[in-house]
DRENDOZA-465453 format. One record per residue: z negated, x, y negated of N, C-alpha, C in turn; residue in one letter. Coordinates in steps of 0.05 Angstrom, whole numbers, padded with zeros to 5 digits, always signed. Layout:
BEGIN
ZXYZXYZXYa;...
***
This chain:
BEGIN
-00931+00013-00101-00940+00028-00078-00969+00036-00082m;-00976+00047-00106-01003+00056-00112-01022+00032-00113a;-01013+00010-00125-01030-00014-00127-01036-00025-00099r;-01018-00024-00080-01024-00034-00053-01045-00018-00040t;-01043+00009-00043-01063+00026-00030-01091+00021-00042r;-01093+00017-00068-01119+00012-00081-01131-00014-00070d;-01115-00034-00066-01125-00060-00055-01135-00056-00027l;-01121-00041-00011-01130-00037+00016-01157-00022+00017v;-01159-00001-00001-01184+00014-00002-01208-00003-00011a;-01204-00020-00032-01225-00037-00041-01233-00057-00021l;-01214-00068-00006-01220-00088+00014-01237-00076+00036s;-01231-00050+00043-01247-00037+00064-01276-00034+00056a;-01281-00031+00031-01309-00028+00021-01323-00055+00021i;-01308-00077+00013-01320-00103+00010-01326-00116+00037l;-01304-00119+00053-01308-00134+00078-01284-00128+00096i;-01289-00122+00121-01268-00115+00140-01249-00137+00145a;-01258-00163+00149-01238-00184+00155-01218-00187+00133p;-01227-00185+00108-01208-00188+00086-01187-00166+00087l;-01196-00141+00094-01177-00119+00097-01156-00125+00117a;-01165-00137+00140-01145-00143+00161-01124-00162+00151a;-01133-00182+00135-01114-00202+00125-01094-00189+00106i;-01105-00172+00088-01087-00159+00069-01067-00140+00083l;-01076-00126+00103-01058-00108+00117-01036-00123+00131v;-01044-00146+00143-01024-00162+00157-01003-00173+00138s;-01012-00178+00113-00992-00188+00093-00974-00165+00083q;-00985-00141+00082-00969-00119+00072-00949-00108+00092a;-00953-00113+00117-00936-00101+00138-00906-00107+00134l;-00898-00132+00128-00869-00137+00126-00856-00124+00102p;-00872-00114+00083-00860-00103+00058-00844-00078+00064s;-00818-00077+00056-00802-00053+00061-00811-00029+00044p;-00830-00034+00025-00839-00012+00008-00859+00006+00022l;-00872-00003+00043-00893+00013+00056-00879+00031+00076v;-00868+00054+00067-00852+00072+00084-00869+00091+00101e;-00894+00097+00092-00910+00117+00107-00931+00105+00125d;-00931+00078+00128-00951+00066+00145-00940+00063+00173a;-00956+00072+00193-00946+00071+00221-00940+00043+00231t;-00955+00022+00223-00947-00005+00233-00919-00013+00224p;-00909-00003+00201-00883-00011+00191-00861+00004+00206v;-00865+00029+00215-00845+00044+00229-00840+00033+00257r;-00860+00021+00268-00857+00012+00296-00835-00009+00299a;-00833-00029+00281-00812-00049+00286-00784-00040+00280p;-00780-00016+00267-00753-00008+00259-00733-00005+00281e;-00741+00005+00305-00721+00007+00326-00710-00019+00335p;-00726-00041+00333-00717-00067+00342-00693-00077+00325a;-00694-00076+00298-00671-00086+00283-00646-00070+00287p;-00648-00044+00294-00624-00027+00296-00604-00037+00316a;-00611-00043+00341-00592-00054+00359-00582-00081+00351p;-00600-00097+00338-00591-00124+00330-00569-00122+00309v;-00572-00102+00291-00551-00099+00270-00525-00089+00281a;-00526-00073+00303-00501-00062+00314-00486-00082+00331e;-00501-00100+00345-00488-00118+00364-00467-00136+00352l;-00473-00149+00328-00452-00166+00317-00427-00151+00308p;-00429-00125+00302-00407-00111+00290-00384-00108+00310v;-00390-00100+00334-00369-00095+00354-00353-00120+00361a;-00366-00143+00367-00349-00166+00373-00332-00176+00350p;-00343-00173+00325-00328-00183+00302-00304-00165+00295v;-00308-00138+00297-00286-00120+00290-00264-00119+00311a;-00271-00122+00336-00251-00119+00357-00229-00140+00356a;-00235-00166+00350-00213-00185+00350-00194-00183+00327p;-00202-00169+00305-00185-00170+00281-00157-00161+00285e;-00151-00139+00301-00123-00131+00305-00108-00152+00320p;-00121-00169+00336-00107-00189+00352-00102-00214+00335v;-00121-00221+00317-00119-00245+00301-00097-00242+00280v;-00094-00218+00270-00075-00213+00248-00054-00192+00256a;-00038-00197+00277-00017-00178+00284+00006-00179+00266p;+00024-00159+00270+00048-00158+00252+00064-00183+00252a;+00068-00198+00275+00085-00222+00273+00075-00242+00253p;+00049-00242+00247+00039-00261+00227+00047-00253+00199v;+00048-00227+00194+00055-00217+00167+00085-00216+00163v;+00100-00211+00185+00129-00206+00183+00144-00229+00171a;+00137-00254+00176+00154-00276+00164+00151-00278+00134p;+00138-00260+00120+00134-00263+00091+00152-00246+00074a;+00178-00242+00082+00195-00227+00064+00207-00244+00042p;+00204-00271+00043+00216-00288+00022+00206-00281-00006a;+00180-00280-00012+00172-00274-00039+00177-00245-00047p;+00184-00229-00027+00188-00200-00033+00214-00196-00049v;+00233-00215-00046+00258-00212-00060+00254-00209-00090v;+00234-00224-00101+00229-00223-00129+00217-00196-00138a;+00208-00180-00119+00197-00154-00125+00219-00132-00126r;+00244-00140-00121+00265-00121-00120+00267-00106-00147a;+00276-00082-00146+00277-00065-00170+00270-00037-00162g;+00256-00035-00140+00251-00009-00128+00228+00006-00140g;+00215+00022-00123+00194+00040-00132+00204+00069-00126d;+00216+00082-00146+00228+00108-00140+00208+00129-00133p;+00182+00123-00136+00161+00142-00128+00161+00146-00098a;+00171+00126-00083+00172+00128-00054+00199+00138-00044q;+00220+00122-00050+00247+00128-00040+00267+00112-00056a;+00292+00120-00056+00313+00105-00068+00336+00103-00048v;+00352+00082-00051+00377+00079-00035+00399+00097-00047l;+00419+00101-00030+00443+00115-00038+00466+00095-00038m;+00484+00097-00057+00509+00081-00057+00531+00101-00058q;+00542+00107-00034+00561+00129-00031+00548+00155-00041q;+00558+00168-00062+00545+00193-00071+00528+00189-00095d;+00520+00164-00102+00503+00159-00125+00476+00151-00116a;+00455+00157-00131+00428+00149-00126+00422+00122-00140l;+00412+00103-00125+00407+00076-00136+00378+00076-00147v;+00376+00078-00173+00350+00080-00186+00338+00052-00191l;+00354+00032-00194+00344+00005-00199+00366-00015-00191h;+00358-00036-00177+00378-00056-00167+00380-00081-00184t;+00364-00083-00205+00366-00105-00224+00364-00094-00252h;+00384-00078-00259+00383-00064-00285+00388-00083-00308a;+00378-00075-00331+00381-00090-00356+00404-00078-00372d;+00422-00094-00381+00445-00084-00396+00436-00073-00423i;+00412-00080-00432+00401-00069-00457+00397-00039-00455a;+00395-00029-00430+00391+00000-00427+00417+00016-00433w;+00440+00002-00433+00466+00015-00435+00473+00023-00463a;+00491+00042-00466+00502+00050-00492+00531+00058-00488s;+00546+00056-00509+00574+00064-00507+00591+00041-00496g;+00617+00046-00497+00636+00026-00487+00640+00027-00457r;+00646+00004-00445+00650+00004-00416+00675+00019-00407p;+00672+00032-00384+00695+00044-00370+00703+00025-00348v;+00728+00015-00348+00736-00007-00331+00758+00002-00312i;+00755-00005-00286+00776-00001-00267+00782-00028-00253k;+00805-00039-00259+00813-00065-00249+00837-00063-00230a;+00833-00073-00206+00854-00073-00186+00855-00101-00173e;+00877-00108-00159+00877-00134-00146+00853-00139-00128p;+00837-00159-00134+00814-00166-00118+00791-00148-00121g;+00791-00131-00141+00769-00111-00144+00765-00104-00173h;+00740-00106-00182+00733-00099-00210+00709-00080-00209l;+00712-00058-00223+00690-00038-00226+00688-00030-00255l;+00664-00033-00266+00659-00026-00294+00632-00012-00297a;+00631+00008-00313+00606+00024-00317+00602+00028-00347t;+00576+00032-00354+00568+00039-00381+00547+00061-00380r;+00549+00080-00397+00530+00103-00397+00503+00093-00406s;+00482+00108-00398+00454+00101-00404+00440+00127-00413v;+00422+00124-00433+00405+00146-00442+00378+00144-00426r;+00368+00166-00418+00343+00166-00403+00320+00153-00418w;+00319+00157-00444+00297+00146-00459+00298+00115-00462d;+00319+00102-00452+00321+00073-00453+00313+00059-00427s;+00309+00074-00406+00302+00062-00380+00272+00062-00376v;+00262+00045-00358+00233+00044-00353+00222+00070-00344p;+00196+00074-00347+00183+00099-00340+00186+00108-00311e;+00183+00090-00291+00186+00100-00264+00213+00113-00259p;+00234+00100-00270+00261+00112-00266+00265+00136-00285q;+00253+00135-00309+00257+00157-00327+00245+00183-00316r;+00224+00180-00300+00211+00204-00288+00229+00218-00268g;+00251+00206-00260+00269+00219-00241+00290+00237-00255l;+00290+00237-00281+00310+00253-00295+00308+00283-00287a;+00329+00293-00276+00330+00321-00268+00314+00328-00244g;+00303+00308-00230+00287+00313-00206+00303+00323-00183a;+00291+00340-00166+00304+00349-00142+00299+00328-00120t;+00320+00320-00106+00318+00299-00086+00328+00309-00059m;+00316+00298-00038+00325+00304-00010+00339+00278-00001i;+00365+00280+00005+00381+00258+00014+00381+00258+00045v;+00376+00235+00057+00373+00233+00086+00396+00216+00098h;+00406+00224+00121+00426+00210+00135+00414+00195+00159t;+00430+00179+00173+00420+00163+00195+00410+00180+00218a;+00422+00203+00223+00414+00220+00245+00392+00239+00238d;+00380+00236+00214+00358+00254+00206+00367+00278+00191g;+00393+00281+00186+00402+00304+00171+00394+00302+00141g;+00392+00324+00127+00384+00324+00100+00402+00341+00082t;+00401+00336+00056+00417+00350+00037+00401+00349+00010c;+00400+00371-00004+00384+00373-00028+00403+00371-00053i;+00394+00354-00072+00410+00350-00096+00392+00346-00120t;+00404+00343-00143+00389+00339-00168+00399+00314-00182t;+00381+00298-00193+00388+00274-00207+00402+00280-00233v;+00426+00269-00236+00442+00274-00261+00442+00250-00279g;+00463+00246-00294+00464+00226-00315+00464+00198-00303a;+00450+00179-00315+00449+00151-00305+00471+00134-00318p;+00477+00112-00305+00497+00093-00315+00491+00065-00304r;+00500+00045-00318+00499+00017-00309+00525+00012-00293i;+00522-00001-00270+00545-00004-00251+00549-00034-00246h;+00573-00044-00250+00581-00071-00244+00605-00071-00226l;+00603-00085-00203+00625-00085-00184+00627-00112-00170e;+00651-00122-00167+00656-00147-00154+00683-00146-00139q;+00685-00161-00117+00710-00163-00102+00717-00193-00099t;+00742-00198-00090+00750-00225-00086+00765-00236-00110g;+00760-00262-00116+00773-00275-00138+00757-00269-00164d;+00758-00245-00172+00741-00236-00194+00753-00241-00222v;+00779-00246-00222+00792-00250-00248+00798-00279-00252f;+00787-00291-00274+00789-00320-00277+00815-00330-00287p;+00834-00312-00290+00861-00321-00299+00873-00339-00278e;+00890-00357-00286+00903-00375-00267+00933-00372-00270s;+00948-00375-00248+00977-00373-00250+00988-00400-00258d;+01014-00402-00258+01027-00426-00268+01021-00450-00250e;+01013-00446-00225+01007-00468-00208+00978-00477-00210d;+00962-00463-00226+00934-00470-00229+00915-00458-00209g;+00925-00441-00191+00907-00429-00171+00895-00403-00182y;+00872-00396-00171+00859-00371-00179+00877-00347-00173d;+00877-00328-00190+00894-00305-00188+00877-00281-00185n;+00880-00265-00164+00863-00241-00160+00875-00217-00174n;+00897-00221-00189+00909-00199-00204+00894-00197-00231e;+00888-00172-00239+00875-00169-00265+00892-00178-00288p;+00880-00187-00310+00897-00196-00333+00912-00172-00345p;+00936-00178-00354+00953-00157-00366+00943-00148-00393t;+00929-00166-00407+00918-00160-00433+00892-00144-00431s;+00891-00120-00443+00867-00104-00443+00844-00118-00458k;+00851-00132-00479+00831-00146-00495+00818-00168-00478a;+00834-00183-00463+00823-00204-00446+00805-00192-00425v;+00813-00169-00413+00797-00156-00393+00771-00146-00404l;+00772-00134-00428+00747-00125-00441+00728-00148-00446r;+00738-00170-00456+00721-00193-00462+00709-00204-00436d;+00724-00205-00415+00714-00214-00389+00692-00196-00379m;+00696-00170-00381+00676-00151-00371+00650-00153-00388v;+00654-00155-00414+00631-00158-00432+00614-00182-00424q;+00627-00204-00418+00613-00229-00410+00599-00225-00383k;+00612-00211-00364+00600-00206-00338+00575-00188-00341l;+00577-00168-00358+00553-00151-00363+00530-00167-00373f;+00535-00186-00390+00514-00202-00402+00502-00223-00383a;+00518-00232-00363+00509-00254-00346+00501-00245-00318e;+00511-00223-00309+00506-00214-00281+00477-00204-00278t;+00463-00214-00258+00435-00206-00253+00431-00184-00234g;+00452-00175-00221+00448-00154-00200+00463-00128-00208d;+00461-00121-00234+00472-00095-00243+00455-00073-00230l;+00469-00051-00225+00455-00028-00213+00452-00006-00234l;+00429+00008-00233+00425+00032-00248+00429+00055-00229l;+00452+00069-00231+00459+00091-00214+00456+00117-00228l;+00452+00138-00213+00452+00165-00225+00471+00183-00209a;+00488+00196-00223+00505+00215-00209+00489+00240-00202r;+00500+00256-00185+00486+00281-00176+00495+00304-00193q;+00476+00320-00201+00481+00345-00215+00482+00367-00194d;+00506+00373-00184+00509+00391-00161+00516+00420-00169t;+00521+00425-00194+00529+00452-00202+00555+00460-00190g;+00573+00441-00186+00600+00447-00175+00601+00445-00145g;+00579+00440-00131+00579+00437-00102+00587+00408-00095r;+00594+00404-00070+00600+00377-00061+00575+00359-00061k;+00577+00335-00072+00553+00318-00073+00543+00310-00045p;+00517+00304-00044+00505+00295-00018+00513+00266-00013c;+00516+00259+00012+00522+00231+00020+00501+00224+00041v;+00488+00201+00038+00468+00192+00058+00461+00163+00053g;+00438+00155+00065+00429+00127+00063+00406+00124+00043l;+00389+00144+00041+00366+00142+00023+00357+00170+00015w;+00341+00171-00006+00333+00196-00017+00304+00194-00026a;+00291+00218-00028+00263+00219-00035+00258+00245-00051r;+00240+00244-00070+00234+00267-00087+00225+00290-00069r;+00235+00314-00075+00229+00337-00059+00200+00347-00063a;+00188+00339-00086+00161+00348-00091+00139+00330-00079d;+00148+00308-00066+00129+00291-00052+00123+00301-00024l;+00100+00293-00012+00095+00301+00016+00118+00293+00034p;+00125+00310+00053+00147+00305+00071+00143+00279+00087s;+00163+00263+00088+00161+00238+00104+00167+00244+00133a;+00156+00228+00151+00163+00229+00179+00189+00214+00183t;+00210+00228+00192+00237+00216+00194+00245+00215+00223v;+00258+00192+00230+00268+00189+00257+00299+00189+00255f;+00311+00206+00271+00340+00208+00271+00352+00192+00294g;+00373+00178+00288+00386+00161+00309+00401+00179+00329r;+00397+00173+00355+00409+00188+00376+00426+00170+00393r;+00446+00180+00407+00462+00163+00426+00444+00151+00447p;+00450+00126+00454+00434+00111+00473+00452+00106+00498t;+00443+00115+00521+00459+00112+00546+00456+00084+00557s;+00473+00077+00576+00472+00051+00589+00445+00048+00604a;+00436+00070+00616+00410+00069+00630+00387+00063+00611a;+00388+00076+00587+00367+00071+00567+00368+00042+00557q;+00392+00031+00554+00395+00004+00545+00384-00015+00566t;+00389-00010+00592+00379-00027+00613+00348-00026+00614s;+00337-00002+00610+00308+00001+00610+00296-00015+00587e;+00309-00014+00564+00298-00029+00541+00300-00059+00546a;+00322-00069+00558+00325-00097+00564+00304-00106+00584l;+00298-00090+00604+00277-00097+00623+00250-00100+00609a;+00244-00083+00589+00219-00085+00574+00219-00110+00556a;+00242-00117+00546+00244-00140+00527+00242-00167+00542v;+00251-00168+00566+00251-00193+00581+00223-00205+00584r;+00202-00188+00583+00175-00198+00587+00162-00206+00560s;+00177-00204+00538+00165-00210+00512+00169-00240+00505q;+00150-00251+00491+00152-00280+00484+00176-00287+00468p;+00185-00268+00451+00209-00274+00434+00234-00278+00451e;+00235-00265+00474+00258-00268+00492+00259-00296+00504f;+00236-00305+00513+00234-00332+00524+00240-00353+00503a;+00230-00349+00479+00234-00368+00457+00264-00369+00450a;+00278-00346+00450+00306-00346+00443+00322-00359+00465l;+00314-00355+00490+00328-00369+00513+00326-00399+00510a;+00302-00409+00502+00299-00438+00499+00315-00448+00475a;+00317-00432+00454+00333-00439+00431+00362-00441+00438e;+00372-00422+00455+00400-00423+00463+00406-00447+00481y;+00387-00454+00498+00390-00478+00515+00391-00503+00498a;+00375-00504+00477+00375-00527+00459+00401-00528+00444a;+00413-00505+00438+00439-00505+00424+00461-00516+00442y;+00460-00510+00468+00481-00519+00487+00477-00548+00495l;+00452-00558+00494+00445-00584+00507+00461-00607+00497e;+00467-00611+00470+00482-00635+00462+00512-00634+00468p;+00522-00611+00477+00551-00608+00482+00559-00623+00507m;+00584-00632+00508+00594-00644+00533+00599-00622+00553d;+00605-00629+00577+00607-00610+00599+00629-00589+00594a;+00652-00599+00583+00674-00580+00579+00668-00561+00557d;+00656-00570+00535+00649-00553+00513+00628-00532+00521t;+00608-00542+00537+00587-00524+00546+00599-00503+00564r;+00618-00510+00581+00630-00491+00599+00645-00469+00585a;+00655-00475+00561+00670-00455+00545+00652-00435+00532a;+00626-00440+00532+00606-00422+00520+00594-00404+00542h;+00584-00382+00534+00571-00363+00553+00545-00375+00563a;+00539-00369+00588+00512-00376+00598+00492-00357+00584t;+00467-00363+00588+00446-00347+00575+00448-00318+00585w;+00452-00314+00611+00454-00287+00622+00479-00273+00611d;+00501-00287+00608+00525-00275+00597+00521-00269+00567e;+00507-00286+00553+00501-00281+00525+00485-00256+00521f;+00464-00252+00538+00448-00228+00537+00464-00203+00543v;+00480-00204+00564+00495-00181+00573+00515-00172+00551a;+00526-00192+00536+00546-00185+00516+00534-00176+00490t;+00511-00187+00482+00501-00184+00455+00476-00167+00452n;+00464-00159+00474+00440-00142+00472+00447-00114+00465f;+00433-00102+00446+00438-00074+00437+00412-00060+00433a;+00412-00034+00439+00388-00017+00435+00397+00008+00422a;+00379+00019+00404+00384+00044+00391+00359+00062+00394a;+00364+00088+00399+00342+00107+00403+00338+00124+00378t;+00313+00127+00370+00306+00143+00347+00286+00164+00354w;+00292+00189+00349+00275+00212+00355+00262+00223+00330h;+00237+00228+00330+00223+00239+00307+00234+00267+00302e;+00242+00272+00278+00253+00299+00271+00229+00318+00269v;+00230+00339+00286+00209+00358+00287+00184+00349+00301g;+00186+00326+00315+00163+00315+00329+00170+00305+00356g;+00152+00291+00369+00156+00282+00397+00159+00252+00400s;+00155+00237+00379+00156+00208+00382+00185+00198+00385r;+00187+00177+00402+00213+00164+00406+00209+00134+00403q;+00226+00123+00385+00226+00094+00380+00252+00082+00390i;+00250+00059+00402+00274+00044+00411+00275+00018+00396v;+00296+00013+00380+00299-00012+00367+00319-00029+00382s;+00313-00055+00386+00331-00072+00401+00338-00097+00385v;+00362-00107+00389+00371-00131+00376+00386-00149+00396e;+00381-00175+00394+00396-00194+00411+00404-00217+00393l;+00430-00217+00387+00441-00239+00371+00472-00238+00374e;+00485-00260+00368+00514-00261+00371+00527-00240+00354l;+00542-00222+00366+00553-00199+00352+00575-00208+00332v;+00594-00224+00341+00617-00232+00325+00615-00260+00315d;+00594-00266+00299+00591-00292+00288+00612-00297+00266r;+00624-00320+00266+00644-00327+00246+00630-00342+00223m;+00635-00334+00198+00623-00348+00176+00633-00377+00175p;+00615-00394+00166+00621-00423+00163+00628-00436+00190c;+00617-00426+00212+00623-00437+00238+00597-00449+00249s;+00600-00462+00273+00577-00473+00286+00567-00455+00309d;+00573-00429+00306+00564-00410+00326+00534-00409+00328d;+00523-00399+00350+00494-00396+00353+00484-00375+00334f;+00464-00382+00318+00454-00364+00297+00427-00353+00304y;+00416-00359+00327+00390-00348+00334+00391-00318+00340g;+00369-00305+00338+00369-00276+00345+00340-00266+00345g;+00337-00241+00355+00311-00229+00356+00314-00198+00353m;+00293-00185+00342+00292-00156+00341+00264-00148+00350t;+00262-00124+00362+00237-00113+00370+00237-00083+00367l;+00214-00071+00363+00210-00042+00363+00193-00034+00386l;+00203-00015+00402+00189-00005+00425+00184+00025+00421l;+00164+00036+00433+00159+00065+00432+00155+00076+00460e;+00167+00099+00465+00164+00111+00492+00137+00125+00493r;+00121+00117+00513+00096+00129+00518+00095+00136+00548r;+00098+00162+00553+00101+00170+00581+00127+00160+00593g;+00125+00147+00615+00149+00136+00628+00155+00107+00621d;+00140+00096+00602+00143+00067+00596+00151+00064+00567a;+00164+00041+00561+00170+00032+00534+00149+00011+00527l;+00134+00016+00506+00112-00002+00498+00119-00015+00472v;+00113-00041+00470+00118-00056+00445+00100-00046+00423r;+00111-00041+00399+00095-00033+00376+00082-00058+00363l;+00059-00054+00352+00046-00076+00337+00063-00085+00313d;+00076-00066+00300+00092-00072+00277+00119-00083+00286q;+00125-00108+00279+00150-00121+00286+00162-00134+00261q;+00176-00118+00244+00185-00128+00218+00211-00144+00218p;+00223-00148+00242+00248-00164+00243+00270-00152+00227n;+00276-00126+00232+00297-00112+00218+00323-00114+00235w;+00344-00126+00223+00370-00127+00236+00388-00105+00225h;+00406-00095+00241+00425-00075+00233+00410-00050+00221d;+00392-00039+00237+00376-00017+00228+00394+00008+00225l;+00392+00021+00201+00409+00044+00195+00393+00069+00192a;+00367+00068+00184+00350+00091+00181+00321+00082+00186a;+00305+00101+00197+00278+00095+00204+00260+00118+00195l;+00237+00112+00182+00220+00133+00172+00192+00122+00168m;+00173+00141+00164+00145+00135+00156+00140+00151+00131d;+00141+00138+00108+00141+00153+00082+00113+00164+00076l;+00092+00150+00083+00065+00159+00075+00050+00173+00098e;+00062+00174+00122+00048+00185+00145+00025+00169+00154g;+00025+00143+00149+00003+00125+00156+00008+00110+00182d;+00030+00116+00195+00037+00101+00220+00053+00076+00215g;+00056+00067+00190+00072+00043+00184+00100+00052+00178v;+00119+00041+00193+00147+00049+00190+00161+00035+00167l;+00179+00049+00154+00197+00038+00134+00225+00042+00144e;+00244+00029+00131+00272+00029+00142+00292+00023+00121a;+00317+00030+00128+00341+00021+00114+00357+00004+00133v;+00366-00020+00125+00384-00036+00142+00410-00039+00127t;+00432-00041+00142+00459-00042+00130+00476-00059+00148e;+00483-00083+00139+00499-00101+00156+00528-00103+00148d;+00537-00085+00130+00565-00086+00121+00569-00101+00095g;+00549-00117+00088+00550-00132+00063+00527-00125+00044f;+00504-00121+00056+00480-00115+00040+00466-00091+00051e;+00457-00073+00034+00441-00050+00041+00413-00054+00030t;+00392-00051+00048+00365-00058+00041+00346-00035+00047v;+00329-00029+00028+00307-00010+00033+00281-00026+00037l;+00269-00023+00061+00245-00037+00068+00221-00018+00066h;+00204-00023+00046+00180-00006+00042+00156-00025+00038t;+00134-00013+00030+00110-00029+00024+00097-00019-00002r;+00086-00038-00017+00072-00032-00042+00044-00020-00036d;+00030-00012-00057+00004+00000-00053-00016-00020-00041a;-00012-00046-00046-00030-00066-00035-00020-00075-00007d;-00002-00060+00005+00008-00065+00032+00027-00090+00034d;+00037-00099+00011+00056-00121+00011+00083-00111+00017t;+00098-00123+00035+00125-00114+00041+00143-00115+00016p;+00159-00095+00012+00178-00095-00010+00207-00093+00001r;+00224-00109-00010+00252-00110-00001+00270-00104-00025r;+00281-00080-00026+00298-00073-00048+00327-00070-00038d;+00346-00084-00050+00372-00086-00038+00394-00086-00059s;+00418-00080-00049+00442-00083-00066+00466-00090-00048y;+00486-00102-00060+00510-00109-00046+00533-00110-00067s;+00557-00111-00058+00580-00115-00075+00587-00145-00073v;+00582-00160-00094+00586-00189-00092+00616-00196-00086p;+00619-00215-00068+00646-00226-00063+00649-00252-00077y;+00669-00255-00094+00673-00280-00109+00694-00296-00094i;+00686-00320-00086+00704-00337-00071+00691-00347-00046g;+00706-00361-00029+00696-00372-00004+00701-00352+00018c;+00680-00343+00033+00684-00324+00054+00698-00336+00078p;+00701-00362+00079+00714-00375+00102+00744-00375+00099c;
***
């Protein structure tokens, strides 16, 4: 800066034309902050810099809507195991701390309960043997949530490894060579079988009983540490026929509805006339299988409506129509408006916003599998689930 000023002063003494040339060369330099010729052009770049920002930023929500992200739950299965810092599932009155537990965490001999078609075995666990995220829940106070938004406060008690199966779980065979669902009469055989299952099963649960101090344990769908910021919770409310009709009217204009109608027509198309006549028409299919559920924000004013359209009584191993759709709507004034977030949750059992960031999380429960749908810190969807395995053919 000082060198530039000296050159300009020397040029003024030597010859005026040379000074003009040097000044013209110095003008574009961003270092000359106090020269009036440099300040003059600054207003011109300002609008130019702002103009590209608006058109580039505006399309981003449209280019990358939720439907583009939603189809990516497949790799999320490998992330199962749960992040207890956010929430945990409940299994009856037990807290599910991990859905893929390691038998190496266990200690002591198994406690076995064997009945026809049902096997339940548990092993005790020491807190110092489990991973740190789960270990941090030892003795923690938890708030258990139900589907309607009700809550119950409890304390995390002793952990255990949980193994449970139903169906043809006992490999013994009767004299005809068929599978026998009766447990073996020999306790030694049963213990060996359970030991092998503990070693080979990949979906062992790490459960924690509740330390209730003699009170009745809490029962719910999910739980969250009481010392975390309160989550926004939506409680399920009864949905009237009028509300269901209103939701269906809003859904009819959505592209998913038209796509499902075309899929159903393609399903019927190869059938002969008699077979097709035995199936419901599209309008009959919608009237029979459309369902809506209303969710009210607990302590707030938001109302969410979740809708599902799929065959209600699908038979396993059949050629029934397997197409379906789900949508989330929100009441805004007198209208139901489609939410940007469309995560394709079927059999919605609980709805919440854990971080208060406007992104919804949920629990789904279809009678076979219970799933906690959350998101990781990098916004990747997480799917943590458990079920009681059925051994045998469901057909």
